[in-house]
N, C-alpha and C positions, 0 to 999 in steps of 0.2 A: 115618527121622528125618533132617531136613535140618540143615545147619550152623546155620541161625537158631534152629530149636527146641532144638537142643543148647545153644546159647548161652542161650536163655531157661531151660531147665532148670538150667543151671549157675547163672545168676543167682538163680533161685528157691532153689536149695540154699543159696547164700551168704546170701540174706535170711533163709532159715529158721534158719541158725546165728546170725545177728545177733538175731533174734527170741527164740531160746532163751536167749541171754545176757541180754536184757531180762527174760525171765520169771525167770531166776535172781535178778536184781537187784530186780525190782519186784513179783513175784509175779503174782497173777491179776487184775491191775488191768483195768478195763474197756478201755482203750486198747490194752493188750497183747492182750487176747482179740480185738479187732477186727483187729489185725495178723495174728494166727493165722488168723482166718477169711479175711482177704484172701488170705493165702498159699495156703490151701486152695482158694480160688476160682481163683487164678491157675493152679494145677496142673490144676484141672478144665477150664479153658478151653484150656490147651495140649493136654490130652488130646483135647478136642473138635475143636480145629484139625487135629491129626493125623489124626483119624478122618474128618473131612469137609473136607478141605482145599479151600479155594476156588481157582478158576482164577487163575494169576498175571496181573497187570495188565502189558501190554507197556509199554516205555519210552515209545513214541509215544503210547500212550492216556493215560499219566500226564501227559505233556507238554502234552496237549490241554485239560487242565483250565483253567477260566477263572481268569485271574489279574487281580486288581483292583488297579490302580496306586493308591498312596498318595503324595500329593504332599509334598515336603519343605518347601513354603512354609507360612507361618502361616495358621491358618484365618481367615476373615473375622469380625471381632468382632461384626457384626450377628447372626451365628448364636447368639450367647449373650445377646441382648438379653432382659432381664426374667428371667434364670435365676440362681438363687443359686450361688455358689461352694460347692465342697465344704468341709466343716469346721465347726467349732463356730460356730453362729449364722448362717453364710453371709454374704454381702456384699450390702447393700441400697442402696449409694450409686451415684453416677455413675461410670461405667468410664472416662470421658475424662480 
């Protein structure tokens, strides 16, 4: 067991305690049952990870992943020509 999986198991244990508290307060509500199921799935996934651990990715391989720059400048208003604004009813007037 690695430090990372130990931390995962500790976190799952803390979540399990919180969900038990919710169960005592709210009973067998559908949302509480989903949380219980999600926790079970997390435990199963950690077990699967430990049994068939993937090969670690080297720092240089992780750094080689493509990075897409996002400019800080405003977008060109012509990109939004003829498009409604989000919200109730949209915006159908002149943008200038």
